[in-house]
C-alpha positions in Angstrom: 0.1 -0.2 -0.3 0.8 3.3 -0.9 0.9 6.0 2.1 2.8 8.9 2.2 5.4 9.7 4.7 5.0 10.3 8.1 6.4 13.8 8.0 4.9 14.5 5.3 1.9 14.1 7.4 3.0 16.2 10.0 4.3 18.9 8.1 1.5 19.4 5.9 -1.3 20.0 9.0 1.0 22.7 10.6 -0.1 25.9 9.0 -3.5 25.2 9.8 -2.4 24.9 13.0 -0.9 27.9 13.4 -3.6 30.0 11.2 -5.9 28.1 14.5 -3.2 29.6 17.2 -3.4 33.4 15.6 -7.5 33.2 16.2 -6.4 32.6 19.9 -4.1 34.9 20.4 -5.0 33.9 25.0 -3.3 30.3 24.2 -5.0 26.9 23.3 -5.1 23.9 25.5 -2.8 21.4 23.5 -5.3 18.1 24.5 -8.0 20.3 22.7 -6.0 21.3 19.9 -4.4 18.1 19.1 -7.4 16.6 19.2 -9.6 19.7 16.7 -6.3 17.9 14.8 -6.6 13.9 15.2 -3.2 14.2 16.2 -2.3 12.3 19.6 -0.5 15.6 22.2 2.7 14.4 22.6 3.4 14.2 19.0 2.2 17.6 18.2 3.8 19.4 20.4 6.9 17.8 19.4 5.7 19.3 16.1 5.4 23.0 17.1 9.0 22.6 19.4 10.8 20.6 16.6 9.7 23.5 13.2 10.3 26.7 16.1 12.9 26.0 17.9 15.6 23.6 15.1 18.2 25.3 13.6 19.4 22.4 11.4 22.4 24.7 9.3 23.6 22.9 6.4 22.7 23.0 3.1 19.2 24.8 3.9 20.5 27.3 6.7 17.2 27.7 8.5 16.8 29.3 11.9 13.2 30.2 13.7 11.8 32.7 15.5 10.8 31.7 19.0 7.0 33.1 18.5 5.9 30.1 20.6 5.0 30.6 24.4 4.1 26.8 26.0 2.4 28.9 29.4 1.0 26.3 32.3 -2.6 27.1 34.4 -1.8 30.3 36.4 -0.8 31.8 32.9 3.3 31.7 33.5 5.3 30.5 31.5 6.4 26.5 31.7 8.6 24.0 30.1 7.7 23.0 27.1 7.9 19.7 28.0 5.3 19.7 30.2 3.2 22.4 29.3 -0.5 22.3 28.5 -1.7 25.4 26.8 0.8 26.8 23.6 0.2 30.4 22.3 2.0 32.7 19.7 3.4 36.1 20.9 5.3 38.9 19.6 5.5 42.1 18.8 3.5 42.5 15.7 -0.3 41.5 15.7 -1.3 38.5 16.5 -3.0 37.6 12.7 0.0 37.1 10.2 -0.6 34.0 11.2 2.4 31.6 9.3 3.5 34.9 7.6 5.9 34.2 11.0 7.9 31.9 9.0 10.5 32.8 6.2 10.3 32.3 2.4 12.3 29.6 2.4 10.6 27.5 5.3 7.6 28.5 3.7 8.6 26.8 0.2 9.5 23.4 2.3 6.2 23.4 4.0 4.5 24.2 0.5 6.5 21.7 -1.3 6.2 18.7 1.0 1.9 20.3 1.5 2.0 19.2 -2.5 3.9 16.1 -2.6 1.1 14.9 0.3 -1.8 16.6 -2.8 0.0 13.7 -5.2 -1.2 11.2 -3.4 -4.5 13.0 -1.9 -5.8 14.9 -4.3 -9.4 14.5 -2.9 -8.7 15.9 0.0 -10.2 19.5 0.5 -8.2 20.4 4.3 -4.7 20.2 2.5 -6.5 22.1 -0.2 -7.2 25.0 1.9 -4.1 24.6 3.9 -1.9 25.1 0.9 -4.7 28.4 -0.2 -3.1 30.0 3.3 0.0 28.8 2.5 -0.3 30.6 -1.3 -1.7 33.2 -0.2 1.2 34.0 2.3 3.9 33.7 0.0 2.2 35.0 -3.5 -0.9 37.3 -1.7 -3.7 35.5 -3.2 -5.3 32.1 -2.7 -4.5 28.9 -5.8 -7.1 27.4 -5.0 -7.1 23.4 -5.0 -4.6 22.1 -7.5 -4.8 19.7 -10.0 -2.8 16.7 -9.9 0.6 17.3 -12.0 0.2 16.0 -15.7 2.9 13.9 -14.5 2.0 12.7 -12.3 -1.5 12.4 -13.7 -1.2 7.9 -14.0 -0.4 7.5 -9.7 -4.0 7.5 -8.6 -4.2 4.7 -12.0 -1.2 2.8 -10.0 -2.2 3.2 -6.6 -5.6 1.3 -6.6 -3.7 -1.6 -8.9 -0.8 -1.8 -5.7 -3.7 -1.8 -2.9 -5.6 -4.5 -5.4 -2.2 -6.2 -6.1 -3.6 -6.4 -9.8 -1.1 -6.4 -13.4 -1.3 -3.5 -15.0 -0.4 -2.6 -19.1 1.7 0.7 -19.6 2.9 3.0 -22.8 6.1 3.6 -21.8 9.1 5.9 -23.0 12.3 4.5 -22.1 14.0 6.2 -19.9 18.1 4.7 -20.5 17.4 3.5 -24.2 15.8 4.4 -27.4 12.0 4.1 -28.3 8.8 3.8 -26.8 7.4 -0.1 -25.3 4.2 -1.6 -24.1 4.8 -4.1 -21.0 3.1 -5.9 -18.8 3.7 -4.7 -15.4 3.4 -5.9 -11.3 3.3 -2.2 -9.6 4.9 -3.5 -5.8 5.8 -0.1 -4.3 5.3 3.5 -5.0 8.4 6.2 -4.5 9.4 9.7 -4.5 11.9 11.2 -5.7 14.5 14.0 -6.6 13.1 13.0 -10.1 9.6 12.6 -9.2 7.1 9.5 -8.9 8.9 6.5 -9.3 7.0 2.5 -9.3 9.3 -0.5 -8.7 7.6 -2.6 -10.5 7.8 -6.8 -10.9 7.8 -9.7 -12.8 11.8 -9.8 -12.9 13.5 -9.5 -15.8 16.1 -12.4 -17.5 18.3 -11.9 -15.3 15.5 -11.7 -12.2 16.3 -8.0 -11.7 13.1 -6.0 -11.0 12.3 -2.8 -12.5 11.9 0.8 -11.7 9.5 2.8 -14.0 9.3 7.0 -13.9 5.8 7.7 -14.0 6.6 11.2 -15.6 7.5 8.4 -18.4 4.6 6.4 -18.3 1.9 7.2 -21.1 -0.9 5.1 -20.7 -2.0 3.0 -17.6 -3.9 0.2 -18.8 -5.8 -2.1 -15.6 -5.7 -6.0 -16.1 -7.8 -8.7 -14.0 -4.2 -10.4 -13.7 -3.3 -10.3 -9.9 -0.2 -10.8 -8.6 1.6 -12.1 -4.9 4.5 -10.0 -3.5 7.5 -11.9 -3.4 8.6 -13.0 0.0 12.3 -11.2 -0.1 10.6 -7.9 -1.9 12.1 -5.7 1.2 16.0 -7.2 0.2 15.5 -6.6 -3.5 13.8 -3.6 -3.7 16.9 -1.7 -0.6 19.6 -4.4 -3.1 18.2 -2.3 -6.4 18.4 1.7 -4.8 21.5 1.2 -3.6 23.9 3.6 -4.6 27.3 4.2 -6.2 29.7 6.8 -5.0 31.0 8.5 -8.4 33.0 11.9 -7.3 32.7 14.1 -10.1 33.6 17.6 -10.9 31.0 20.2 -12.3 30.9 24.0 -13.1 28.8 26.3 -10.5 26.6 27.0 -13.4 25.5 22.8 -13.5 25.3 22.3 -9.6 21.3 21.5 -10.5 22.7 18.8 -12.7 24.2 16.8 -9.7 20.7 17.7 -7.6 18.7 16.0 -10.7 20.5 12.8 -11.1 21.1 12.1 -7.7 20.0 10.3 -4.7 22.7 12.5 -2.2 24.9 14.7 -3.3 28.4 15.5 -0.9 30.0 18.8 -1.3 34.1 17.5 -1.3 35.4 20.9 -2.6 34.4 24.5 -4.3 35.8 27.9 -5.9 34.3 30.5 -7.6 34.1 28.2 -11.3 33.7 24.2 -10.3 33.0 22.1 -7.7 33.7 18.8 -6.7 31.1 16.1 -5.4 30.6 13.2 -4.6 27.3 11.7 -5.6 25.6 8.5 -5.0 23.8 7.3 -7.6 21.6 4.4 -9.0 22.0 2.1 -11.4 22.9 2.5 -14.6 25.6 3.9 -13.2 27.2 4.6 -17.0 23.8 6.2 -18.1 23.5 7.9 -15.6 26.6 9.7 -15.3 26.9 10.0 -19.5 23.4 12.1 -19.0 24.5 14.3 -15.9 27.8 15.5 -18.4 26.4 16.0 -21.3 23.4 18.7 -19.2 27.0 20.1 -17.4 28.3 21.2 -20.2 32.3 19.7 -21.3 33.4 21.8 -18.5 32.3 18.6 -16.1 34.1 15.4 -16.0 34.7 12.5 -13.7 37.3 12.0 -10.8 36.6 8.0 -9.4 35.5 5.7 -10.5 37.8 6.0 -13.4 35.9 3.3 -16.1 32.9 6.1 -16.1 35.2 8.7 -17.6 34.4 8.5 -21.0 30.3 8.1 -20.3 29.3 11.4 -21.5 31.3 11.0 -24.9 29.5 7.1 -25.2 26.6 8.8 -24.9 26.9 11.7 -26.9 28.1 9.6 -29.7 25.0 7.1 -29.1 22.7 9.8 -29.4 23.9 11.5 -32.7 23.9 7.9 -34.4 20.4 7.4 -33.1 19.4 10.7 -34.5 20.6 10.7 -37.9 20.1 7.5 -38.6 
């Protein structure tokens, strides 16, 4: 069964929690607030503290202003771990709501909420929360967004996965040329940097499961044929998504390519013109590195492993031959 990651669900509800708090400047009992959002008190307390007190540093440089106050029944400040009442406090007007959060953090929450909406397109309450975020960031509500075009077939695959029914797909291949028609058994739906992907069977002639980008699937036809999940599915999927470290040099202007193709990016060193990165890449390595090199331009190259140094040239020659024939 495909479900949203737990942290996505918890982050996505926070804008509504903030809006509720701004309407009660005297504070709300955590027990009451948790009941309204059908959440355990301890979980909601943890979410509020984490969002407003974490300073993650690193890539996101997140820091949060101190705008929450935990108080006891006598109105005095109390230990956040035991206080029964929470309220928003600020020197500014109390109706600013989520505007207390800076634009970068709002963007992260908005992205998480949009990801959840891909899974639950009919969730009206989530759509309203997205409207609050959009109005805060852009000055007007966006309306309930449609499932993005490249994810339009996600619900059909979710349904087939839940029912354990095979489907026939028409697929534009990511690493080879042309379009293929095949029957697949959707085992797991995963959201990655590239968008939604489906890990599927049956296994190929080498005993390997396949992964398909949902954005590359042109159509999905439900079939009556059912399937059983392999007993060792978790181990096989973990093995399939095991990465290899590839060290590359990219121009600073092409760092986006690393974020797109790699599962994880580690900065080794950089200067004004280029950056050395350790990239955790999934197979097929030669194809993925080749696409990354072509996207990054002629100043990009592989430092290790050495056998991937020519991946860009090989892929370029293949593409030239294919499109000129």
